[in-house]
C-alpha positions in Angstrom: 0.0 0.0 0.0 1.2 3.5 -0.8 2.2 5.8 2.0 0.5 9.2 2.4 1.8 12.7 3.1 -0.2 14.9 5.5 0.1 18.6 5.5 -0.8 20.2 8.8 -3.0 23.3 8.2 -4.1 24.2 11.7 -1.7 27.3 11.9 -3.5 28.8 9.0 -6.9 27.3 8.4 -7.4 26.5 12.1 -6.2 29.6 13.7 -7.9 32.0 11.3 -11.3 30.6 12.3 -10.8 31.5 16.0 -12.5 34.7 17.3 -9.9 35.2 20.0 -6.5 36.6 18.9 -3.7 34.3 19.7 -0.5 36.1 20.9 2.4 35.6 18.4 4.7 33.8 20.9 1.9 31.4 21.9 1.2 30.8 18.2 4.8 30.0 17.6 4.8 27.6 20.5 1.9 25.7 19.1 3.4 25.5 15.6 6.8 24.3 17.0 4.9 21.5 18.7 3.3 20.6 15.4 6.7 20.7 13.7 8.0 18.2 16.3 5.3 15.7 15.2 7.2 14.9 12.0 5.1 16.6 9.3 6.9 17.0 6.0 4.9 20.1 5.2 3.0 22.7 7.3 0.8 25.5 6.1 1.9 28.1 8.5 -0.1 31.2 7.6 -1.7 33.3 4.9 -0.3 36.6 3.6 -3.7 38.4 3.4 -4.6 41.9 4.3 -4.7 42.2 8.2 -8.2 43.6 8.0 -9.4 40.6 6.1 -8.0 38.0 8.6 -6.7 39.9 11.7 -5.6 36.6 13.3 -2.8 36.2 10.7 -1.5 39.8 10.7 1.7 38.5 12.3 2.5 36.1 9.4 6.0 37.4 8.8 6.9 37.5 12.5 5.7 33.9 13.0 7.8 32.6 10.1 10.8 34.4 11.5 10.4 32.8 15.0 9.4 29.2 14.3 11.8 26.3 14.1 12.9 25.3 10.6 14.3 21.8 10.7 15.9 20.3 7.6 13.4 18.6 5.4 10.4 20.5 6.5 8.5 22.5 3.8 6.6 25.6 4.9 3.5 26.7 2.9 1.5 29.9 2.9 -1.7 31.0 1.2 -1.5 34.1 -0.9 -4.3 36.3 -2.5 -2.2 38.7 -4.6 1.2 39.9 -5.7 1.9 41.8 -2.5 1.2 38.6 -0.5 3.6 36.7 -2.8 6.3 39.3 -2.2 5.8 38.9 1.6 6.0 35.2 1.3 9.2 35.3 -0.7 10.7 37.6 1.8 9.7 35.3 4.7 11.4 32.4 2.8 8.5 30.0 2.6 9.0 27.0 0.3 5.5 27.0 -1.3 2.6 29.3 -1.8 -1.0 28.3 -2.6 -3.3 30.4 -4.7 -6.8 31.1 -3.5 -9.6 30.2 -5.9 -13.2 29.2 -5.8 -14.9 26.7 -8.2 -18.0 28.9 -8.5 -18.6 32.5 -9.3 -20.9 33.0 -6.3 -18.4 31.8 -3.8 -15.6 33.6 -5.6 -17.5 36.9 -5.4 -18.1 36.4 -1.7 -14.5 35.4 -1.1 -12.5 37.5 -3.5 -15.0 40.0 -4.9 -14.5 38.8 -8.4 -15.6 35.8 -10.6 -13.5 32.6 -10.7 -11.8 33.4 -14.0 -11.3 37.1 -13.2 -9.4 35.8 -10.1 -7.4 33.4 -12.4 -6.4 36.3 -14.7 -4.8 37.9 -11.6 -2.7 34.8 -11.0 -0.5 35.2 -14.1 1.8 37.9 -12.8 2.1 35.9 -9.5 3.2 32.8 -11.3 5.6 34.8 -13.5 7.1 36.5 -10.4 7.4 33.2 -8.5 9.3 31.7 -11.4 12.2 34.1 -10.6 12.2 33.0 -6.9 12.8 29.7 -5.0 9.1 29.6 -4.1 6.9 26.9 -5.7 3.4 27.8 -6.7 0.4 25.4 -6.1 -3.2 26.0 -7.1 -6.4 25.3 -5.3 -10.1 24.8 -6.1 -12.3 25.6 -3.1 -15.9 24.3 -2.8 -14.8 21.7 -5.3 -17.4 19.1 -4.2 -20.3 21.4 -3.6 -21.0 25.1 -3.3 -23.3 26.5 -0.6 -24.8 29.0 -3.1 -24.8 27.0 -6.4 -24.8 23.4 -5.3 -23.2 20.7 -7.5 -20.1 21.8 -9.4 -20.1 20.3 -12.9 -17.0 18.3 -14.0 -16.7 20.5 -17.0 -16.2 23.5 -14.7 -13.3 21.7 -13.0 -11.7 20.8 -16.3 -12.0 24.3 -17.5 -10.4 25.7 -14.3 -7.6 23.1 -14.4 -6.9 23.9 -18.1 -6.4 27.5 -17.1 -4.0 26.4 -14.4 -2.2 24.2 -16.9 -1.7 27.2 -19.2 0.0 29.1 -16.4 2.3 26.1 -15.6 0.6 25.3 -12.3 0.2 21.5 -12.0 -0.1 20.9 -8.3 -3.8 21.4 -7.3 -5.6 21.1 -4.0 -9.2 20.1 -4.2 -11.1 21.4 -1.2 -14.3 20.2 0.3 -14.8 23.6 1.9 -18.3 23.1 3.2 -18.2 19.3 3.7 -20.7 18.6 0.9 -18.6 15.7 -0.5 -19.2 12.0 -0.3 -17.0 9.0 -1.4 -18.8 8.6 -4.7 -18.5 12.3 -5.5 -14.8 12.3 -4.5 -14.0 9.4 -6.8 -16.0 10.9 -9.7 -14.2 14.3 -9.6 -10.8 12.9 -8.9 -11.0 10.2 -11.6 -12.2 12.7 -14.2 -9.4 15.1 -13.4 -6.7 12.5 -13.3 -7.8 11.1 -16.6 -7.8 14.5 -18.2 -4.6 15.7 -16.5 -2.4 12.6 -15.8 0.7 14.7 -15.3 -1.0 16.8 -12.5 -0.6 16.2 -8.8 -3.9 16.5 -6.9 -4.4 16.6 -3.2 -7.4 16.7 -0.9 -8.4 19.3 1.7 -11.3 17.9 3.6 -13.7 19.4 6.1 -15.8 17.3 8.5 -18.9 19.4 8.4 -21.2 16.3 8.0 -19.0 13.6 9.4 -17.9 12.3 6.0 -14.3 13.5 5.9 -12.4 10.2 6.7 -14.6 8.2 4.4 -13.8 10.8 1.7 -10.1 10.5 2.5 -10.2 6.7 2.0 -12.2 7.2 -1.2 -9.5 9.6 -2.5 -6.8 7.2 -1.5 -8.5 4.4 -3.4 -8.3 6.5 -6.6 -4.7 7.5 -6.2 -4.6 10.6 -3.9 -1.7 10.4 -1.5 -1.5 14.0 -0.2 -4.1 15.3 2.4 -4.5 18.4 4.5 -5.7 18.2 8.1 -5.7 20.3 11.3 -4.7 19.3 14.8 -7.8 19.1 17.0 -10.1 19.6 14.0 -9.8 23.4 14.1 -10.9 25.4 11.1 -13.7 26.6 9.0 -14.0 29.0 6.0 -15.3 32.5 7.0 -17.0 32.7 3.6 -18.8 29.4 3.7 -21.9 29.2 5.9 -21.8 26.6 8.7 -18.4 25.3 7.5 -17.0 23.4 10.5 -13.4 22.4 11.0 -11.0 20.4 8.9 -10.7 16.7 9.4 -8.7 16.3 12.7 -5.1 15.3 12.0 -5.2 12.8 14.9 -8.3 11.1 13.3 -6.7 11.0 9.8 -3.3 9.7 11.0 -4.9 7.1 13.3 -7.3 5.9 10.6 -4.6 5.5 8.0 -2.2 3.9 10.4 -4.9 1.4 11.5 -5.3 0.5 7.8 -1.6 -0.2 7.5 -0.9 3.1 5.5 2.1 4.9 6.8 2.0 8.7 7.4 5.4 9.3 8.9 3.7 11.4 11.6 4.1 10.7 15.4 0.5 10.1 16.4 1.1 10.4 20.2 2.7 13.8 19.7 -0.2 14.9 17.6 -2.6 13.9 20.3 -0.7 15.8 22.9 -0.8 18.9 20.7 -4.5 18.4 20.1 -5.2 18.1 23.8 -3.4 21.3 24.4 -5.5 23.1 21.8 -8.6 21.5 23.1 -7.9 22.8 26.6 -7.2 26.3 25.2 -10.1 26.4 22.7 -12.7 23.8 23.9 -15.5 25.2 21.9 -13.6 25.0 18.6 -11.8 21.7 18.8 -13.3 18.3 18.0 -12.1 14.9 17.0 -13.0 11.3 17.6 -9.6 10.4 19.0 -9.8 13.2 21.6 -13.1 11.6 22.7 -12.4 7.9 22.4 -8.6 7.5 22.2 -6.7 5.1 20.0 -7.9 1.6 19.2 -4.7 0.3 20.8 -5.6 1.7 24.2 -7.1 -1.3 25.7 -9.0 -1.4 29.1 -9.0 -3.9 31.9 -11.8 -6.3 31.4 -14.4 -6.6 34.1 -14.2 -9.9 36.1 -18.0 -10.5 35.9 -21.2 -8.8 34.9 -22.9 -6.8 37.6 -26.6 -7.6 37.4 -29.2 -5.0 38.3 -32.5 -6.3 39.7 -33.8 -9.8 39.7 
């Protein structure tokens, strides 16, 4: 069975959803704990305007203070050329472009249609080509839009062709509002991989309706080996109604490891980090492993059944 790579996105997708501002040094401490878990890639922050996402206004300072062990790739989300310049200056390894599959979500998220947003990507890709930073693309609400519903396969193909024309061949497919199911995951992924066999697709799954791990397994079964997740299940898109958190990293790692699929991540350290976040943000953290523990944690069996009544 093929191994999988898990990108930890709690420092960006998780923290940005919290109403309470996290002090920079505390944020750095949490991120360093995640780094110690053995992830190969972490999405640390987003270089958006401070008024848009106040929680991430310290993006540059965070990247300056966190540990940077050999072999770890740091990723950031960027909305425009200014964000890219900040990311280059902060020495991230990879930036991800922000894009919605539908015009309705795009107008709400970026104040422009999907392809108007893509037109703005061209100078970003050209600028990044002169830097060490790798550019990846994304398609948010890929498996269902809260305003338009089902996203046609033809729409995905058209968007991906535009990415291809720009030379962007690494694409994250995001179930932003948790509207996916295993059948839909397989249908979309199979169609895109057949049309673009040289592309590398990954999955960014939210657990809004409890389907995220089933969707991850479905993705794995059709060749996806890269997944995003967030420690303690933190997260949620501010531009998607009722979008709950990402699939919890501890749930994803535990599930894959139980199936014999290696993740390279230290599950016990992830759980410790998740418990710390749960203690700090109890109303915003949620995962099955935090509730039930690992399958390997056995209990002492009762000696006999205690009968109640006659």
